[in-house]
Legacy VTK file of the C-alpha trace (Angstrom):
# vtk DataFile Version 3.0
C-alpha trace
ASCII
DATASET POLYDATA
POINTS 399 float
46.410 -39.023 39.171
48.997 -37.219 41.289
48.957 -33.476 41.864
52.090 -31.444 41.110
53.157 -27.992 42.237
55.120 -26.056 39.663
56.994 -22.822 39.079
57.221 -21.752 35.440
58.541 -18.819 33.405
56.017 -17.059 31.172
56.867 -15.443 27.820
56.666 -12.022 29.517
59.460 -13.050 31.881
57.259 -13.361 34.993
57.251 -16.401 37.238
53.993 -18.342 37.479
53.230 -20.799 40.277
50.341 -23.201 40.557
49.054 -26.756 40.931
47.966 -29.200 38.270
46.971 -32.837 37.919
49.123 -34.845 35.502
50.038 -38.432 34.675
53.734 -37.716 35.222
56.192 -34.875 35.699
57.198 -35.035 32.023
53.553 -34.863 30.916
53.062 -31.745 33.015
56.215 -30.191 31.552
54.886 -30.751 28.017
51.485 -29.415 29.049
53.039 -26.201 30.392
55.113 -25.789 27.215
51.918 -26.007 25.195
50.586 -23.104 27.244
53.687 -21.007 26.607
55.269 -21.668 29.997
58.804 -22.902 30.618
58.874 -25.154 33.693
61.514 -24.121 36.225
60.565 -26.415 39.089
58.082 -29.268 39.384
57.542 -31.338 42.479
54.951 -33.884 43.436
52.638 -32.881 46.227
53.461 -35.000 49.251
50.719 -36.483 51.370
51.016 -38.067 54.819
50.050 -41.773 54.590
46.651 -42.429 56.108
45.701 -38.756 55.926
45.494 -38.325 52.178
43.403 -35.330 51.228
40.812 -36.028 48.581
41.096 -33.964 45.410
37.620 -34.608 44.142
35.843 -31.857 42.278
32.926 -30.353 44.184
29.481 -30.840 42.595
28.975 -27.065 42.428
32.234 -26.671 40.510
31.329 -29.428 38.072
27.831 -27.969 37.662
29.338 -24.627 36.632
31.782 -26.297 34.224
29.067 -28.337 32.520
26.885 -25.247 32.187
29.725 -23.371 30.459
30.677 -26.376 28.326
27.071 -26.898 27.154
26.658 -23.193 26.392
29.825 -23.206 24.259
28.628 -26.263 22.316
25.225 -24.634 21.829
26.998 -21.578 20.405
28.469 -23.756 17.660
31.969 -24.517 18.954
33.508 -27.941 18.484
34.158 -30.210 21.465
37.943 -29.523 21.532
37.352 -25.757 21.273
34.775 -25.853 24.051
37.068 -27.954 26.249
39.984 -25.585 25.665
37.927 -22.564 26.744
36.229 -24.379 29.665
39.582 -25.623 31.011
40.693 -22.075 31.798
39.828 -22.275 35.503
42.587 -20.708 37.650
40.515 -21.095 40.831
39.971 -24.818 40.235
43.413 -26.328 39.442
42.341 -29.955 39.813
39.410 -29.663 37.399
41.456 -27.476 35.032
44.267 -30.044 34.882
41.887 -32.910 34.142
40.094 -30.909 31.434
43.396 -30.121 29.732
44.226 -33.834 29.628
40.777 -34.638 28.228
41.245 -31.909 25.611
44.617 -33.370 24.550
43.153 -36.867 24.219
40.144 -35.631 22.232
42.457 -33.745 19.842
44.344 -37.013 19.261
41.092 -38.633 18.142
39.828 -40.224 21.364
36.020 -39.975 21.768
35.053 -37.520 24.559
33.237 -40.234 26.509
36.308 -42.475 26.498
38.616 -39.597 27.451
36.366 -38.631 30.372
35.964 -42.252 31.496
39.718 -42.293 32.272
39.096 -39.775 35.063
36.376 -41.403 37.226
37.148 -39.121 40.190
35.822 -36.180 38.150
33.402 -37.645 35.583
30.909 -40.100 37.062
29.262 -42.932 35.164
26.155 -40.852 34.538
28.157 -38.151 32.743
30.109 -40.670 30.669
26.837 -42.359 29.665
25.375 -38.996 28.678
28.410 -38.322 26.464
28.151 -41.767 24.837
24.464 -41.192 24.106
25.208 -37.769 22.623
27.937 -39.237 20.430
25.557 -41.908 19.108
22.612 -39.571 18.488
24.688 -36.585 17.355
22.813 -34.316 19.757
25.290 -33.810 22.552
23.826 -30.492 23.707
20.380 -31.911 24.516
21.846 -34.854 26.419
24.149 -32.616 28.464
21.234 -30.317 29.260
19.320 -33.316 30.625
22.357 -34.238 32.708
22.608 -30.641 33.918
18.998 -30.726 35.131
19.540 -34.007 36.978
22.778 -32.803 38.563
21.205 -29.503 39.611
18.349 -31.353 41.301
20.830 -33.664 43.053
22.958 -30.751 44.279
19.852 -28.871 45.469
18.616 -31.955 47.308
21.932 -32.493 49.103
22.132 -28.810 50.002
18.696 -28.987 51.613
19.780 -31.926 53.764
23.084 -30.235 54.657
21.356 -26.981 55.601
18.862 -28.839 57.751
21.702 -30.532 59.647
23.865 -27.403 59.916
21.931 -25.735 62.752
21.734 -28.823 65.007
25.452 -29.375 64.419
26.126 -25.748 65.365
24.175 -26.182 68.614
26.084 -29.358 69.486
29.436 -27.669 68.816
28.341 -24.708 70.961
27.352 -27.092 73.748
30.748 -28.799 73.543
32.588 -25.466 73.737
30.539 -24.304 76.748
31.151 -27.557 78.610
34.863 -27.456 77.724
35.183 -23.915 79.124
33.310 -24.929 82.287
35.472 -27.995 82.920
38.787 -26.405 81.903
38.547 -22.966 83.540
35.511 -22.506 85.795
35.232 -25.803 87.661
38.938 -26.012 88.703
38.476 -22.709 90.592
35.545 -24.174 92.499
37.579 -27.313 93.212
40.360 -25.187 94.710
37.846 -23.440 96.958
36.193 -26.677 98.074
39.576 -28.343 98.813
39.964 -26.149 101.908
36.351 -26.609 102.876
35.962 -28.785 105.965
32.319 -29.758 105.598
31.230 -32.813 103.672
30.334 -32.080 100.035
27.242 -33.420 98.281
27.749 -36.708 96.426
27.049 -35.094 93.035
29.672 -32.405 93.703
32.240 -34.995 94.847
31.689 -36.954 91.645
32.094 -33.828 89.538
35.314 -32.911 91.370
36.738 -36.386 90.661
35.918 -35.913 86.998
37.704 -32.532 86.986
40.790 -34.041 88.660
40.890 -36.897 86.178
40.075 -34.680 83.189
43.615 -34.723 81.651
43.672 -38.519 81.690
40.095 -38.766 80.415
40.793 -36.349 77.539
44.021 -38.192 76.630
42.294 -41.585 76.548
39.357 -40.235 74.547
41.719 -38.532 72.078
43.806 -41.689 71.533
40.776 -43.975 71.247
39.042 -41.440 69.002
42.036 -41.215 66.677
42.415 -44.998 66.475
38.681 -45.438 65.981
38.597 -42.756 63.293
41.450 -44.347 61.366
39.961 -47.844 61.631
36.480 -46.692 60.643
37.933 -44.636 57.791
39.616 -47.705 56.335
36.509 -49.833 56.888
34.194 -47.284 55.296
36.272 -47.331 52.132
35.055 -50.876 51.508
31.664 -51.614 49.954
30.608 -53.695 52.962
31.496 -50.871 55.359
29.604 -48.257 53.379
26.595 -50.524 53.077
26.634 -51.212 56.830
26.628 -47.478 57.616
23.901 -46.780 55.050
21.820 -49.551 56.601
22.138 -47.921 60.020
21.148 -44.546 58.552
18.010 -46.054 57.025
16.970 -47.625 60.341
17.363 -44.454 62.400
14.048 -42.990 63.607
12.878 -40.012 61.572
16.341 -39.432 60.055
16.007 -42.780 58.259
12.836 -41.567 56.526
14.726 -38.528 55.246
17.601 -40.680 54.017
15.261 -43.113 52.233
13.259 -40.284 50.659
16.414 -38.633 49.335
17.676 -41.926 47.874
14.389 -42.681 46.093
14.331 -39.170 44.620
17.924 -39.493 43.423
17.330 -42.906 41.822
14.141 -41.828 40.048
15.666 -38.557 38.840
18.807 -40.252 37.504
16.995 -43.037 35.630
14.518 -40.520 34.217
17.341 -38.324 32.940
19.094 -41.260 31.273
15.896 -42.504 29.636
15.224 -39.004 28.292
18.708 -39.054 26.762
18.005 -42.291 24.898
19.743 -44.777 27.214
17.996 -48.201 27.420
16.280 -48.994 30.719
18.620 -51.759 31.901
21.697 -49.714 31.071
20.177 -46.680 32.827
19.566 -48.755 35.950
23.141 -50.077 35.922
24.600 -46.596 35.559
22.387 -45.321 38.374
23.490 -48.216 40.574
27.106 -47.067 40.296
26.389 -43.370 40.785
24.118 -43.229 43.850
25.663 -42.755 47.292
23.345 -45.100 49.237
24.900 -48.556 48.881
21.874 -50.315 50.395
19.681 -48.892 47.637
22.419 -49.684 45.117
22.253 -53.365 46.138
18.460 -53.303 45.806
18.819 -51.668 42.386
21.269 -54.391 41.313
18.656 -57.007 42.219
16.033 -55.038 40.267
18.369 -54.978 37.232
18.584 -58.780 37.383
14.778 -59.060 37.523
14.282 -56.713 34.571
16.959 -58.551 32.580
15.031 -61.799 33.147
11.890 -60.305 31.621
10.015 -58.789 34.556
8.614 -55.287 34.373
10.262 -52.439 36.253
7.249 -52.122 38.556
7.446 -55.809 39.493
11.203 -55.576 40.088
10.838 -52.475 42.254
8.039 -54.072 44.281
9.986 -57.317 44.845
13.201 -55.587 45.898
11.344 -52.897 47.905
13.485 -50.307 46.149
10.674 -47.737 46.264
7.464 -47.313 48.296
4.075 -48.587 47.124
2.829 -45.300 45.654
5.943 -45.064 43.473
5.367 -48.641 42.232
1.820 -47.751 41.143
3.092 -44.674 39.296
5.721 -46.802 37.520
2.993 -49.269 36.466
1.023 -46.399 34.947
4.145 -45.089 33.214
4.957 -48.481 31.698
1.378 -48.959 30.534
1.187 -45.505 28.922
4.693 -45.504 27.437
5.756 -42.528 29.537
8.048 -44.222 32.038
10.654 -41.449 31.960
8.101 -38.728 32.662
6.527 -40.783 35.452
9.919 -41.353 37.117
10.480 -37.605 36.956
7.135 -37.123 38.725
8.186 -39.640 41.393
11.422 -37.716 41.924
9.580 -34.395 42.228
7.035 -35.881 44.646
9.758 -37.296 46.895
11.769 -34.062 46.782
8.734 -32.094 47.919
7.992 -34.652 50.635
11.624 -34.428 51.723
11.325 -30.650 52.092
8.348 -31.132 54.435
10.230 -33.766 56.446
13.236 -31.474 56.831
10.981 -28.634 57.984
9.411 -30.924 60.606
12.849 -32.092 61.708
13.983 -28.515 62.273
10.796 -27.779 64.209
11.397 -30.740 66.538
15.151 -30.773 66.910
15.668 -27.141 67.913
13.727 -27.271 71.203
15.158 -30.717 72.007
18.733 -29.492 71.633
18.008 -26.307 73.567
16.535 -28.423 76.381
19.613 -30.686 76.317
21.915 -27.660 76.540
19.931 -26.298 79.461
20.025 -29.606 81.343
23.762 -30.223 80.867
25.027 -26.678 81.403
22.489 -25.725 84.061
22.858 -29.056 85.848
26.658 -28.703 85.965
26.431 -25.205 87.443
23.810 -26.246 90.000
25.920 -29.210 91.145
28.917 -26.918 91.656
26.894 -24.392 93.637
25.255 -26.955 95.962
28.078 -26.751 98.568
27.553 -22.978 98.828
24.532 -23.730 100.982
26.757 -25.848 103.273
29.274 -23.000 103.488
26.511 -20.616 104.557
25.340 -23.014 107.256
28.923 -23.438 108.577
29.437 -19.664 108.725
26.201 -19.275 110.650
LINES 1 400
399 0 1 2 3 4 5 6 7 8 9 10 11 12 13 14 15 16 17 18 19 20 21 22 23 24 25 26 27 28 29 30 31 32 33 34 35 36 37 38 39 40 41 42 43 44 45 46 47 48 49 50 51 52 53 54 55 56 57 58 59 60 61 62 63 64 65 66 67 68 69 70 71 72 73 74 75 76 77 78 79 80 81 82 83 84 85 86 87 88 89 90 91 92 93 94 95 96 97 98 99 100 101 102 103 104 105 106 107 108 109 110 111 112 113 114 115 116 117 118 119 120 121 122 123 124 125 126 127 128 129 130 131 132 133 134 135 136 137 138 139 140 141 142 143 144 145 146 147 148 149 150 151 152 153 154 155 156 157 158 159 160 161 162 163 164 165 166 167 168 169 170 171 172 173 174 175 176 177 178 179 180 181 182 183 184 185 186 187 188 189 190 191 192 193 194 195 196 197 198 199 200 201 202 203 204 205 206 207 208 209 210 211 212 213 214 215 216 217 218 219 220 221 222 223 224 225 226 227 228 229 230 231 232 233 234 235 236 237 238 239 240 241 242 243 244 245 246 247 248 249 250 251 252 253 254 255 256 257 258 259 260 261 262 263 264 265 266 267 268 269 270 271 272 273 274 275 276 277 278 279 280 281 282 283 284 285 286 287 288 289 290 291 292 293 294 295 296 297 298 299 300 301 302 303 304 305 306 307 308 309 310 311 312 313 314 315 316 317 318 319 320 321 322 323 324 325 326 327 328 329 330 331 332 333 334 335 336 337 338 339 340 341 342 343 344 345 346 347 348 349 350 351 352 353 354 355 356 357 358 359 360 361 362 363 364 365 366 367 368 369 370 371 372 373 374 375 376 377 378 379 380 381 382 383 384 385 386 387 388 389 390 391 392 393 394 395 396 397 398
């Protein structure tokens, strides 16, 4: 849905400005009137084609909303009452606007799961399935608590990966800034000095001087090619085939691929376990998980596993055939199916992989820091040494 910016007059006579998501300008006007605001100006937020900013709700924001919503339901409030209170989020206009629309639809008699399913950018398939299960069983609070646990584990897992990659990224950015300063400000001064120097310069220094002279052209070409490549890749990565191709590359990368696979297995096991605990049948839980996980390679494997299970094979056999999970996870699933505790066993698999992922990330940080520091030393130190090589020639000429 589009995002609108509005200016409205409150009952106190003060002007209120803000942003909200709405189906149309008229729908937003009616929404504001319901809140006691008289719309003075409404305009659709314009976006440059090809550079559209995503208005997705952050996982942390949704985690906080669901925690508040579940707490209100646990306190005895009805779903519309809880939605009305939870939608008061001035710092999160996108989520607040969507929640107000869901509240209006629920008050008209639409089931909460159906109302949320109309906003897939905010409510994923896992959340909609949790709501449907709660509506069938009449125990919405328990189902939402299970979803909250799964979402919290997913957010924690992604934060661990992001934190592990933050420091290497910082070092690479620092290296880029240092090299940019050297090439833009320091090296041109040396080039000016060496231009009046009669002696022959070392080959490495001559090459570096040519690079400095051609730097404006090189930067322009790189910028244009980078922009075109970014736009093309951005369009390609929106397709399922593009996302799957990138995910396949990630899985094949040395060391990083192991981290990516471990995170995907943990996410799949945790999600299916949460859905089973909420009363969702196995096949349906697998289908919902297939649509909610980020790794499209694993999603394709999970789709094949769904087909196998639908045709009568056990989950362990389907997972082994599709290579969705490693061998130790397959054995644990076999035990879970035999004992009738498949959900609990999948939760154990998720916990095991999350702990293993933490160890892998710690090892990655231990290895990558000295490698990047060595790379910085070679590039920066090597550049400086190459520029200072002719100094020795200058000294010999003076003598």
